[in-house]
DSSP file (Angstrom, degrees, kcal/mol; ACC not computed):
  #  RESIDUE AA STRUCTURE BP1 BP2  ACC     N-H-->O    O-->H-N    N-H-->O    O-->H-N    TCO  KAPPA ALPHA  PHI   PSI    X-CA   Y-CA   Z-CA
    1    1 A M              0   0    0      0, 0.0     2,-0.4     0, 0.0     0, 0.0   0.000 360.0 360.0 360.0 131.8  123.4 -169.5   41.7
    2    2 A S        -     0   0    0     60,-0.0     2,-0.3     1,-0.0    60,-0.1  -0.767 360.0-123.8 -97.6 138.2  125.5 -166.8   40.0
    3    3 A T        -     0   0    0     58,-0.6     2,-0.3    -2,-0.4    56,-0.0  -0.623  29.4-115.4 -80.2 136.3  124.4 -165.3   36.7
    4    4 A Q        -     0   0    0     -2,-0.3     2,-0.9     1,-0.1     5,-0.2  -0.549  21.3-132.7 -75.1 131.9  127.0 -165.6   33.9
    5    5 A L        +     0   0    0     -2,-0.3     2,-0.3    28,-0.1    -1,-0.1  -0.762  52.8 130.2 -86.6 108.4  128.4 -162.3   32.7
    6    6 A D  S  > S-     0   0    0     -2,-0.9     4,-2.1     1,-0.0     3,-0.3  -0.853  73.8 -83.3-146.7-178.7  128.3 -162.3   28.9
    7    7 A E  H  > S+     0   0    0     -2,-0.3     4,-2.2     1,-0.2     5,-0.1   0.762 123.3  59.2 -65.1 -24.6  127.1 -160.3   26.0
    8    8 A Y  H  > S+     0   0    0      2,-0.2     4,-2.1     1,-0.2    -1,-0.2   0.900 106.8  46.0 -70.3 -40.3  123.6 -161.7   26.3
    9    9 A L  H  > S+     0   0    0     -3,-0.3     4,-2.5     2,-0.2     5,-0.2   0.917 112.4  51.3 -66.6 -42.9  123.3 -160.3   29.9
   10   10 A E  H  X S+     0   0    0     -4,-2.1     4,-2.7     1,-0.2    -2,-0.2   0.930 111.4  47.8 -57.8 -45.6  124.7 -157.0   28.7
   11   11 A A  H  X S+     0   0    0     -4,-2.2     4,-2.3     2,-0.2    -1,-0.2   0.874 110.3  51.9 -65.0 -37.9  122.1 -156.9   25.9
   12   12 A E  H  X S+     0   0    0     -4,-2.1     4,-2.0     2,-0.2    -1,-0.2   0.913 112.5  44.9 -65.4 -42.6  119.3 -157.8   28.3
   13   13 A I  H  X S+     0   0    0     -4,-2.5     4,-2.2     2,-0.2    -2,-0.2   0.916 112.5  51.4 -67.4 -42.6  120.2 -155.0   30.7
   14   14 A Q  H  X S+     0   0    0     -4,-2.7     4,-1.6     1,-0.2    -2,-0.2   0.892 109.8  50.5 -61.5 -39.0  120.7 -152.5   27.8
   15   15 A S  H  X S+     0   0    0     -4,-2.3     4,-1.9     1,-0.2    -1,-0.2   0.909 109.4  50.4 -64.0 -42.6  117.2 -153.5   26.5
   16   16 A L  H  < S+     0   0    0     -4,-2.0     6,-0.5     1,-0.2     7,-0.5   0.867 109.5  52.5 -62.9 -36.6  115.7 -152.9   30.0
   17   17 A L  H  < S+     0   0    0     -4,-2.2     7,-3.5     1,-0.2    -1,-0.2   0.846 116.3  37.6 -67.8 -34.2  117.4 -149.5   30.1
   18   18 A T  H  < S+     0   0    0     -4,-1.6     2,-0.2     5,-0.3    -2,-0.2   0.662 113.3  58.0 -95.8 -17.1  116.0 -148.3   26.8
   19   19 A D  S >X S-     0   0    0     -4,-1.9     4,-1.1    -5,-0.2     3,-0.9  -0.648  97.8  -6.0-108.0 165.3  112.5 -149.9   26.9
   20   20 A G  T 34 S-     0   0    0      1,-0.2    -4,-0.0    -2,-0.2    -3,-0.0  -0.188 119.5  -3.8  64.4-136.2  109.6 -149.6   29.3
   21   21 A R  T 34 S+     0   0    0      1,-0.2    -1,-0.2     2,-0.0    -4,-0.1   0.788 132.3  47.4 -70.7 -30.7  109.8 -147.7   32.6
   22   22 A I  T <4  +     0   0    0     -3,-0.9    -2,-0.2    -6,-0.5    -1,-0.2   0.975  68.9 173.5 -78.6 -55.6  113.4 -146.7   32.5
   23   23 A A     <  +     0   0    0     -4,-1.1     2,-0.5    -7,-0.5    -5,-0.3   0.891  18.4 148.9  49.3  53.9  113.7 -145.3   28.9
   24   24 A E    >   +     0   0    0     -7,-3.5     3,-0.6    -5,-0.2    -1,-0.2  -0.951  23.4 179.5-118.0 110.3  117.3 -144.0   29.2
   25   25 A L  T 3  S+     0   0    0     -2,-0.5    -1,-0.1     1,-0.2    -7,-0.1   0.710  75.7  63.0 -81.3 -20.8  119.2 -144.1   25.9
   26   26 A G  T 3  S+     0   0    0     15,-0.1     2,-0.5    -9,-0.1    15,-0.4   0.323  77.0 103.0 -90.9   8.6  122.4 -142.6   27.3
   27   27 A I    <   -     0   0    0     -3,-0.6     2,-0.3    13,-0.2    13,-0.2  -0.787  55.4-158.0 -95.1 132.2  123.3 -145.3   29.8
   28   28 A T  E     -A   39   0A   0     11,-2.1    11,-2.0    -2,-0.5     2,-0.5  -0.731   7.2-147.9-106.5 157.4  126.0 -147.7   28.9
   29   29 A V  E     -A   38   0A   0     -2,-0.3     2,-0.4     9,-0.2     9,-0.2  -0.992  17.4-177.5-124.9 122.8  126.7 -151.2   30.2
   30   30 A Q  E     -A   37   0A   0      7,-2.2     7,-2.8    -2,-0.5     2,-0.5  -0.977  20.2-137.8-124.3 135.8  130.3 -152.5   30.5
   31   31 A R  E     +A   36   0A   0     -2,-0.4     2,-0.4     5,-0.2     5,-0.2  -0.783  22.3 179.1 -90.4 127.9  131.5 -155.9   31.6
   32   32 A R  E >   -A   35   0A   0      3,-3.1     3,-2.9    -2,-0.5     2,-0.4  -0.923  54.4 -74.6-133.0 108.2  134.5 -155.9   33.8
   33   33 A E  T 3  S-     0   0    0     -2,-0.4   -28,-0.1     1,-0.3    -1,-0.0  -0.194 120.4  -0.1  43.8 -96.0  135.8 -159.2   35.1
   34   34 A H  T 3  S+     0   0    0     -2,-0.4    29,-0.5    -3,-0.1     2,-0.3   0.271 127.9  48.5-107.3  10.4  133.2 -160.2   37.7
   35   35 A L  E <   -A   32   0A   0     -3,-2.9    -3,-3.1    27,-0.1     2,-0.4  -0.942  68.1-125.3-145.2 166.8  130.9 -157.2   37.6
   36   36 A L  E     -Ab  31  64A   0     27,-2.4    29,-3.0    -2,-0.3     2,-0.5  -0.915  20.5-150.2-112.9 142.5  128.9 -154.9   35.3
   37   37 A V  E     -Ab  30  65A   0     -7,-2.8    -7,-2.2    -2,-0.4     2,-0.5  -0.956   1.5-153.1-116.7 124.6  129.3 -151.1   35.3
   38   38 A L  E     +Ab  29  66A   0     27,-2.9    29,-2.7    -2,-0.5     2,-0.2  -0.845  26.9 173.3 -92.1 128.4  126.4 -148.8   34.4
   39   39 A G  E     +Ab  28  67A   0    -11,-2.0   -11,-2.1    -2,-0.5     2,-0.3  -0.785  22.0  73.4-130.6 173.3  127.7 -145.4   33.1
   40   40 A G  E     - b   0  68A   0     27,-0.6    29,-3.1    -2,-0.2     2,-0.3  -0.801  69.7 -73.8 120.7-162.9  126.4 -142.3   31.5
   41   41 A E  E     - b   0  69A   0    -15,-0.4     2,-0.3    -2,-0.3    29,-0.2  -0.992  33.4-176.3-139.8 145.5  124.6 -139.2   32.8
   42   42 A V  E     - b   0  70A   0     27,-2.3    29,-3.2    -2,-0.3    -2,-0.0  -0.824  38.2-106.5-131.8 173.5  121.0 -138.5   33.9
   43   43 A E  S    S+     0   0    0     -2,-0.3     2,-0.3    27,-0.2    30,-0.2   0.600  91.7  18.2 -83.6 -11.4  119.3 -135.3   35.0
   44   44 A S     >  -     0   0    0     25,-0.2     4,-2.1     1,-0.1     5,-0.1  -0.996  66.4-119.5-156.0 158.6  119.0 -136.0   38.8
   45   45 A A  H  > S+     0   0    0     -2,-0.3     4,-2.8     1,-0.2     5,-0.2   0.869 115.8  56.8 -64.5 -36.6  120.3 -138.1   41.6
   46   46 A H  H  > S+     0   0    0      2,-0.2     4,-2.2     1,-0.2    -1,-0.2   0.918 107.0  48.0 -61.0 -43.5  116.7 -139.5   42.1
   47   47 A R  H  > S+     0   0    0      2,-0.2     4,-2.3     1,-0.2    -2,-0.2   0.920 112.2  49.3 -63.3 -44.8  116.7 -140.7   38.5
   48   48 A R  H  X S+     0   0    0     -4,-2.1     4,-2.5     1,-0.2     5,-0.2   0.936 112.0  48.3 -58.9 -48.1  120.1 -142.3   38.9
   49   49 A D  H  X S+     0   0    0     -4,-2.8     4,-2.3     1,-0.2    -1,-0.2   0.874 111.1  50.5 -63.0 -37.7  119.1 -144.0   42.1
   50   50 A E  H  X S+     0   0    0     -4,-2.2     4,-2.5    -5,-0.2    -1,-0.2   0.901 110.2  49.5 -68.2 -40.8  115.8 -145.3   40.6
   51   51 A I  H  X S+     0   0    0     -4,-2.3     4,-2.3     2,-0.2     5,-0.2   0.945 113.6  46.0 -61.3 -48.4  117.7 -146.7   37.5
   52   52 A C  H  X S+     0   0    0     -4,-2.5     4,-2.5     1,-0.2     5,-0.2   0.887 112.1  51.7 -63.6 -39.5  120.2 -148.5   39.7
   53   53 A R  H  X S+     0   0    0     -4,-2.3     4,-2.4    -5,-0.2    -1,-0.2   0.936 111.1  46.9 -62.3 -46.7  117.4 -149.8   42.0
   54   54 A Q  H  X S+     0   0    0     -4,-2.5     4,-2.0     2,-0.2    -2,-0.2   0.896 114.0  46.8 -65.1 -40.4  115.4 -151.3   39.1
   55   55 A I  H  X S+     0   0    0     -4,-2.3     4,-2.0     2,-0.2    -1,-0.2   0.929 114.4  46.8 -67.5 -44.6  118.5 -152.9   37.5
   56   56 A N  H  < S+     0   0    0     -4,-2.5    -2,-0.2     1,-0.2    -1,-0.2   0.868 112.4  51.0 -64.3 -35.9  119.7 -154.4   40.8
   57   57 A E  H  < S+     0   0    0     -4,-2.4    -1,-0.2    -5,-0.2    -2,-0.2   0.889 112.8  45.2 -67.2 -39.8  116.1 -155.6   41.6
   58   58 A R  H  < S+     0   0    0     -4,-2.0    -2,-0.2     1,-0.3    -1,-0.2   0.809 124.6  33.0 -74.0 -30.5  115.8 -157.3   38.2
   59   59 A F    ><  +     0   0    0     -4,-2.0     3,-1.5    -5,-0.1    -1,-0.3  -0.598  67.1 159.7-126.1  69.3  119.3 -158.9   38.4
   60   60 A P  T 3  S+     0   0    0      0, 0.0    -1,-0.1     0, 0.0    -2,-0.1   0.727  73.7  56.0 -67.3 -21.4  119.9 -159.7   42.1
   61   61 A D  T 3  S+     0   0    0      2,-0.1   -58,-0.6   -59,-0.0     2,-0.5   0.403  93.0  85.5 -90.7   2.7  122.6 -162.3   41.4
   62   62 A V  S <  S-     0   0    0     -3,-1.5     2,-0.7    -6,-0.2    -3,-0.1  -0.893  77.7-130.1-109.7 131.8  124.8 -159.8   39.4
   63   63 A E        -     0   0    0     -2,-0.5   -27,-2.4   -29,-0.5     2,-0.4  -0.710  35.3-176.4 -78.3 118.1  127.3 -157.5   41.0
   64   64 A I  E     -b   36   0A   0     -2,-0.7     2,-0.5   -29,-0.2   -27,-0.2  -0.968  17.9-157.5-124.0 130.2  126.5 -154.1   39.4
   65   65 A T  E     -b   37   0A   0    -29,-3.0   -27,-2.9    -2,-0.4     2,-0.9  -0.922  13.0-145.5-105.3 128.7  128.4 -150.8   40.0
   66   66 A C  E     +b   38   0A   0     -2,-0.5   -27,-0.1   -29,-0.2   -29,-0.1  -0.814  29.1 163.1 -98.8 101.8  126.4 -147.7   39.3
   67   67 A D  E     +b   39   0A   0    -29,-2.7   -27,-0.6    -2,-0.9     2,-0.5  -0.342  23.4 143.1-113.0  48.0  128.7 -145.1   37.9
   68   68 A I  E     -b   40   0A   0    -29,-0.2   -27,-0.2   -20,-0.1     2,-0.1  -0.789  36.6-149.4 -94.6 126.7  126.0 -142.8   36.5
   69   69 A G  E     -b   41   0A   0    -29,-3.1   -27,-2.3    -2,-0.5     2,-0.5  -0.380  14.0-113.6 -90.4 171.3  126.8 -139.1   36.7
   70   70 A I  E     -b   42   0A   0    -29,-0.2     2,-0.4    -2,-0.1   -27,-0.2  -0.917  22.9-137.4-107.9 127.9  124.4 -136.1   37.1
   71   71 A T        -     0   0    0    -29,-3.2     2,-0.5    -2,-0.5   -30,-0.0  -0.693  22.2-121.3 -82.7 131.0  124.1 -133.6   34.2
   72   72 A R        +     0   0    0     -2,-0.4   -28,-0.1     1,-0.2   -29,-0.0  -0.622  32.8 177.0 -73.9 123.1  123.9 -130.0   35.4
   73   73 A T        +     0   0    0     -2,-0.5     2,-0.3   -30,-0.2    -1,-0.2   0.442  55.0  75.7-107.5  -3.0  120.6 -128.6   34.1
   74   74 A Q  S    S-     0   0    0      1,-0.1     3,-0.1     0, 0.0    -2,-0.0  -0.732  92.1 -93.6-107.0 158.8  120.9 -125.2   35.6
   75   75 A A        -     0   0    0     -2,-0.3    -2,-0.1     1,-0.1    -1,-0.1  -0.385  54.2 -93.4 -65.1 146.7  123.0 -122.2   34.5
   76   76 A P        -     0   0    0      0, 0.0    -1,-0.1     0, 0.0     4,-0.0  -0.315  25.4-149.0 -62.0 144.9  126.4 -122.0   36.3
   77   77 A S  S    S+     0   0    0     -3,-0.1     2,-0.3     2,-0.1    -2,-0.1   0.575  77.7  53.4 -91.8 -10.8  126.4 -119.8   39.4
   78   78 A E  S    S-     0   0    0      0, 0.0     2,-0.4     0, 0.0     0, 0.0  -0.862  88.1-107.1-123.4 159.9  130.1 -118.8   38.9
   79   79 A V        -     0   0    0     -2,-0.3     2,-0.6     1,-0.0    -2,-0.1  -0.685  30.6-131.1 -84.8 132.4  132.1 -117.3   36.1
   80   80 A E        -     0   0    0     -2,-0.4     2,-0.5    -4,-0.0    -1,-0.0  -0.748  19.5-148.6 -85.4 123.3  134.5 -119.7   34.4
   81   81 A E        -     0   0    0     -2,-0.6     2,-0.5     2,-0.0    -1,-0.0  -0.799   7.4-159.3 -95.4 130.8  137.9 -118.1   34.1
   82   82 A I              0   0    0     -2,-0.5    -2,-0.0     1,-0.1     0, 0.0  -0.930 360.0 360.0-111.0 127.6  140.0 -119.2   31.1
   83   83 A S              0   0    0     -2,-0.5    -1,-0.1     0, 0.0    -2,-0.0   0.435 360.0 360.0-106.9 360.0  143.7 -118.7   31.3
């Protein structure tokens, strides 16, 4: 059985992202035809992977693409040249 992709599912996933164990306010959920895309940025690859794992585990019948980036938390190691 396939889960219907609608605004209720988006809201349920957004609620899961902001409440409880995940608690990430900067993650977005976008519906695209037959899949949902998680976007935004987190502080580490481990955090991103854990968020994607928990969402996929909770919604196994939904095709989810994890497009969450990593925020650089350290000072840059090279000088940025502006032309």
